[in-house]
NUZATI-102929 format. One record per residue (C-alpha): residue number from 1; residue in one letter; x, y, z. Coordinates in pm, 1 decimal, padded with zeros to 6 digits. Example, Ala and Ser with C-alpha at 12.3 -4.5 7.8 and 13.67 -1.06 7.14 Angstrom:
BEGIN
[site 1, a, [01230.0, -00450.0, 00780.0]]
[site 2, s, [01367.0, -00106.0, 00714.0]]
This chain:
BEGIN
[site 1, m, [-00077.6, -02405.3, -04714.1]]
[site 2, k, [00035.3, -02293.9, -04374.1]]
[site 3, i, [00408.0, -02278.5, -04309.0]]
[site 4, l, [00496.0, -02352.7, -03948.8]]
[site 5, s, [00723.4, -02122.8, -03759.6]]
[site 6, s, [01055.6, -02265.3, -03631.9]]
[site 7, n, [00912.0, -02300.2, -03285.7]]
[site 8, e, [00597.0, -02457.9, -03411.3]]
[site 9, s, [00795.8, -02691.5, -03635.2]]
[site 10, n, [01030.0, -02792.7, -03351.0]]
[site 11, s, [00730.3, -02856.3, -03128.4]]
[site 12, q, [00567.5, -03080.5, -03392.0]]
[site 13, k, [00893.1, -03268.9, -03434.3]]
[site 14, i, [00916.1, -03328.2, -03071.1]]
[site 15, m, [00560.8, -03452.6, -03052.6]]
[site 16, i, [00628.5, -03690.9, -03341.6]]
[site 17, e, [00937.8, -03831.3, -03169.9]]
[site 18, k, [00746.2, -03877.5, -02848.8]]
[site 19, m, [00475.1, -04053.0, -03032.2]]
[site 20, k, [00714.6, -04292.0, -03193.8]]
[site 21, l, [00851.1, -04380.1, -02851.3]]
[site 22, l, [00501.9, -04421.0, -02700.3]]
[site 23, l, [00356.7, -04615.4, -02981.7]]
[site 24, y, [00660.6, -04837.6, -03052.2]]
[site 25, d, [00566.4, -05198.7, -03111.1]]
[site 26, e, [00789.2, -05485.5, -03220.4]]
[site 27, s, [00534.1, -05625.4, -03456.3]]
[site 28, n, [00607.8, -05569.0, -03826.4]]
[site 29, n, [00235.2, -05602.9, -03917.5]]
[site 30, p, [00086.0, -05248.5, -03967.1]]
[site 31, l, [-00266.0, -05357.5, -03870.7]]
[site 32, d, [-00140.6, -05503.5, -03537.2]]
[site 33, r, [00051.1, -05178.5, -03468.5]]
[site 34, v, [-00242.8, -04963.5, -03537.8]]
[site 35, k, [-00466.1, -05173.9, -03306.2]]
[site 36, e, [-00202.7, -05157.6, -03029.8]]
[site 37, a, [-00187.1, -04779.2, -03080.1]]
[site 38, q, [-00567.4, -04741.9, -03061.1]]
[site 39, r, [-00563.3, -04951.0, -02745.2]]
[site 40, l, [-00291.3, -04749.9, -02590.1]]
[site 41, l, [-00461.9, -04409.9, -02689.2]]
[site 42, s, [-00803.2, -04529.0, -02551.0]]
[site 43, f, [-00624.4, -04625.8, -02220.0]]
[site 44, l, [-00469.0, -04281.5, -02193.1]]
[site 45, k, [-00791.4, -04105.1, -02273.7]]
[site 46, s, [-00975.9, -04282.9, -01997.4]]
[site 47, i, [-00706.5, -04155.9, -01756.0]]
[site 48, f, [-00651.3, -03801.1, -01883.7]]
[site 49, m, [-01018.4, -03715.0, -01953.0]]
[site 50, s, [-01003.4, -03601.4, -01591.3]]
[site 51, p, [-00717.6, -03350.6, -01551.7]]
[site 52, t, [-00700.6, -03434.9, -01176.5]]
[site 53, t, [-00684.5, -03813.6, -01241.3]]
[site 54, g, [-00413.0, -03741.8, -01501.7]]
[site 55, a, [-00218.4, -03540.7, -01257.9]]
[site 56, v, [-00242.6, -03805.5, -00987.6]]
[site 57, f, [-00137.2, -04072.9, -01230.2]]
[site 58, m, [00170.1, -03872.0, -01343.8]]
[site 59, y, [00267.4, -03818.2, -00986.7]]
[site 60, l, [00241.5, -04193.2, -00923.1]]
[site 61, l, [00442.9, -04261.6, -01239.4]]
[site 62, d, [00718.5, -04046.9, -01091.7]]
[site 63, h, [00696.4, -04172.9, -00733.3]]
[site 64, g, [00541.5, -04512.0, -00751.3]]
[site 65, a, [00328.6, -04469.1, -00439.3]]
[site 66, a, [00165.0, -04194.8, -00227.8]]
[site 67, s, [-00096.3, -04135.8, 00038.8]]
[site 68, s, [-00397.2, -03908.6, -00040.4]]
[site 69, w, [-00256.3, -03643.2, 00195.7]]
[site 70, v, [00074.8, -03620.9, -00010.2]]
[site 71, l, [-00124.1, -03587.3, -00329.5]]
[site 72, q, [-00340.1, -03305.8, -00173.0]]
[site 73, v, [-00025.3, -03125.7, -00059.0]]
[site 74, n, [00185.0, -03173.0, -00374.5]]
[site 75, l, [-00084.8, -03134.2, -00640.8]]
[site 76, e, [-00280.1, -02868.9, -00439.5]]
[site 77, i, [-00610.1, -03054.4, -00474.2]]
[site 78, p, [-00890.2, -03100.8, -00219.0]]
[site 79, e, [-00934.9, -03417.8, -00022.7]]
[site 80, p, [-01252.1, -03537.6, -00212.1]]
[site 81, t, [-01083.8, -03475.9, -00549.8]]
[site 82, a, [-00776.7, -03682.6, -00450.8]]
[site 83, y, [-00998.8, -03971.8, -00332.4]]
[site 84, q, [-01206.8, -03956.1, -00653.1]]
[site 85, a, [-00890.3, -03979.0, -00868.6]]
[site 86, l, [-00757.9, -04270.3, -00660.5]]
[site 87, k, [-01092.7, -04445.5, -00682.0]]
[site 88, r, [-01083.4, -04404.7, -01065.9]]
[site 89, l, [-00724.0, -04532.5, -01092.5]]
[site 90, r, [-00816.5, -04829.4, -00864.3]]
[site 91, s, [-01126.2, -04914.8, -01074.7]]
[site 92, m, [-00890.9, -04934.4, -01374.8]]
[site 93, q, [-00672.7, -05181.5, -01181.0]]
[site 94, l, [-00369.1, -04952.0, -01202.7]]
[site 95, i, [-00316.3, -04905.3, -00826.8]]
[site 96, t, [-00367.7, -05097.5, -00505.9]]
[site 97, p, [-00381.8, -05006.0, -00144.9]]
[site 98, e, [-00058.0, -05122.7, -00013.7]]
[site 99, m, [-00049.4, -05042.7, 00357.5]]
[site 100, k, [-00205.3, -04830.7, 00631.0]]
[site 101, i, [00024.5, -04577.1, 00785.1]]
[site 102, t, [00084.8, -04607.8, 01156.7]]
[site 103, r, [-00015.2, -04290.9, 01334.8]]
[site 104, k, [00241.9, -04113.6, 01548.9]]
[site 105, r, [00190.6, -04147.8, 01922.3]]
[site 106, y, [-00065.3, -03900.6, 02057.5]]
[site 107, g, [-00195.0, -03841.1, 01700.6]]
[site 108, k, [-00558.4, -03772.0, 01630.9]]
[site 109, g, [-00806.5, -04058.9, 01597.3]]
[site 110, g, [-01000.7, -04158.7, 01289.2]]
[site 111, p, [-00909.3, -04396.6, 00996.3]]
[site 112, r, [-00540.6, -04456.1, 00935.5]]
[site 113, p, [-00404.3, -04309.7, 00601.4]]
[site 114, i, [-00339.0, -04549.4, 00317.6]]
[site 115, v, [-00044.0, -04572.6, 00087.0]]
[site 116, w, [-00164.1, -04625.7, -00278.2]]
[site 117, a, [00079.4, -04776.2, -00516.6]]
[site 118, l, [00103.2, -04842.4, -00882.9]]
[site 119, i, [00088.9, -05208.8, -00963.9]]
[site 120, t, [00454.0, -05169.7, -01078.3]]
[site 121, a, [00570.5, -04998.3, -00755.2]]
[site 122, t, [00852.3, -05143.7, -00544.8]]
[site 123, t, [00877.7, -05177.2, -00164.6]]
[site 124, d, [01116.9, -04887.2, -00174.8]]
[site 125, d, [00850.7, -04674.2, -00341.9]]
[site 126, v, [00605.8, -04765.1, -00062.4]]
[site 127, a, [00860.3, -04687.6, 00205.5]]
[site 128, c, [00936.5, -04344.5, 00051.1]]
[site 129, a, [00564.6, -04279.5, 00036.0]]
[site 130, v, [00532.5, -04337.3, 00409.0]]
[site 131, r, [00834.1, -04109.6, 00473.3]]
[site 132, d, [00680.6, -03845.2, 00250.7]]
[site 133, h, [00349.5, -03861.0, 00426.5]]
[site 134, h, [00504.3, -03807.1, 00773.9]]
[site 135, r, [00718.1, -03521.3, 00635.9]]
[site 136, s, [00423.9, -03355.4, 00464.6]]
[site 137, l, [00239.0, -03339.9, 00807.4]]
[site 138, s, [00521.8, -03117.2, 00937.1]]
[site 139, p, [00463.8, -02741.8, 00854.6]]
[site 140, n, [00844.8, -02691.9, 00885.9]]
[site 141, y, [00907.0, -02956.2, 00614.5]]
[site 142, r, [00662.6, -02797.2, 00381.8]]
[site 143, v, [00829.2, -02461.7, 00432.7]]
[site 144, a, [01172.4, -02628.1, 00381.0]]
[site 145, e, [01051.7, -02783.9, 00045.5]]
[site 146, e, [00929.4, -02432.0, -00077.4]]
[site 147, f, [01253.0, -02277.9, 00031.1]]
[site 148, v, [01456.2, -02542.5, -00160.1]]
[site 149, q, [01248.9, -02494.6, -00479.0]]
[site 150, a, [01313.7, -02112.3, -00460.6]]
[site 151, l, [01690.3, -02174.7, -00389.6]]
[site 152, l, [01761.3, -02436.3, -00662.9]]
[site 153, p, [01822.2, -02184.3, -00950.0]]
[site 154, e, [02092.1, -02019.6, -00731.6]]
[site 155, i, [02289.5, -02332.7, -00660.4]]
[site 156, h, [02572.2, -02390.2, -00888.5]]
[site 157, q, [02791.7, -02701.7, -00934.1]]
[site 158, e, [02538.5, -02902.9, -00731.2]]
[site 159, q, [02695.6, -02802.3, -00395.5]]
[site 160, i, [02639.3, -02548.0, -00117.0]]
[site 161, t, [02777.9, -02489.1, 00230.6]]
[site 162, y, [02547.8, -02525.3, 00529.7]]
[site 163, t, [02658.4, -02178.4, 00635.9]]
[site 164, m, [02536.0, -02029.4, 00314.0]]
[site 165, l, [02210.3, -02231.4, 00338.8]]
[site 166, l, [02152.5, -02089.2, 00684.7]]
[site 167, l, [02234.3, -01733.3, 00566.8]]
[site 168, k, [01980.2, -01767.3, 00278.0]]
[site 169, a, [01717.9, -01899.8, 00516.3]]
[site 170, n, [01774.8, -01606.3, 00753.4]]
[site 171, q, [01738.7, -01362.5, 00458.5]]
[site 172, s, [01420.1, -01510.1, 00307.4]]
[site 173, l, [01229.8, -01655.8, 00598.2]]
[site 174, e, [01042.6, -01459.6, 00857.6]]
[site 175, m, [01020.7, -01677.0, 01167.0]]
[site 176, s, [01199.5, -01742.5, 01497.2]]
[site 177, k, [01568.1, -01826.1, 01489.7]]
[site 178, q, [01498.9, -02176.3, 01620.1]]
[site 179, r, [01245.3, -02241.8, 01355.7]]
[site 180, i, [01478.2, -02120.0, 01085.4]]
[site 181, r, [01743.4, -02361.4, 01213.6]]
[site 182, d, [01493.6, -02648.2, 01201.7]]
[site 183, v, [01388.6, -02550.3, 00852.8]]
[site 184, t, [01752.7, -02526.2, 00739.8]]
[site 185, e, [01824.5, -02875.1, 00862.5]]
[site 186, l, [01522.0, -03013.3, 00667.3]]
[site 187, a, [01619.9, -02808.5, 00361.9]]
[site 188, a, [01977.0, -02964.9, 00376.5]]
[site 189, l, [01815.2, -03307.3, 00377.9]]
[site 190, c, [01593.6, -03215.4, 00085.4]]
[site 191, l, [01896.9, -03095.1, -00113.9]]
[site 192, q, [02093.8, -03412.7, -00028.9]]
[site 193, e, [01811.3, -03622.5, -00163.9]]
[site 194, k, [01821.6, -03421.4, -00490.5]]
[site 195, g, [02192.6, -03506.0, -00517.6]]
[site 196, i, [02322.7, -03165.9, -00408.6]]
[site 197, k, [02610.9, -03177.8, -00161.8]]
[site 198, v, [02564.4, -02967.1, 00151.7]]
[site 199, w, [02908.6, -02898.1, 00310.6]]
[site 200, r, [02919.7, -02854.1, 00687.0]]
C-alpha cells in the first residue's frame, strides 16, 4: 500500500474539500446526490475537454463578460481559437452576445466587436468588459498592465507613492519620457483598481 508524502496528502485533502463544496446538494437521498454529481461532472467535462474553452469559461467566471479581443490578449490565444471557444459556450447556452462595442472615431471599418457575457453577468460586468476592450487596444495600457504585474510583489502594505511608481517605471521601461509618464498614469489606475493606494 502506497503511503502518500505530506505534500501529496495535503493536495488530496484539498481536492476532497473542493469536491465537497462543488458537489454539495441539500438532498439527503444518496441516489439523488449521485445523479446531481454525475450531471455536474458531465457538464464540466463538456467545457474542459477543450483547454481553451475551459480557460475562456474560467475568465468569464472571474469577469462576467469579455470581448473576443480581450480574451485573445489576456489568454494569449489566436482569434479563431477565441471565437471557437465562444461558439462552444454559446451552444451550451452559457453565454449570450450582450452588445456591440461602438468604435472610436476614425477607427478602422469592419464588424463591431461584441461583448459576450455569462448568463449570470450583471450590467456592471458588461460595462467593465467594454472598458477593458478599449484599454486593451492601447499599447501603453498593455505595457502598464505588465509593469504592474511585475511590480506587485514589491508593493508592501497595499500602498505606493506616485513618485516611487514613476521612478520604478524609469528604471524598468525603455521608452521616451513622455510615454513613461503615460504608462505610469495607467499603472496608477490599474493599481487603484486592485485596491492599492497610490499617494500623489
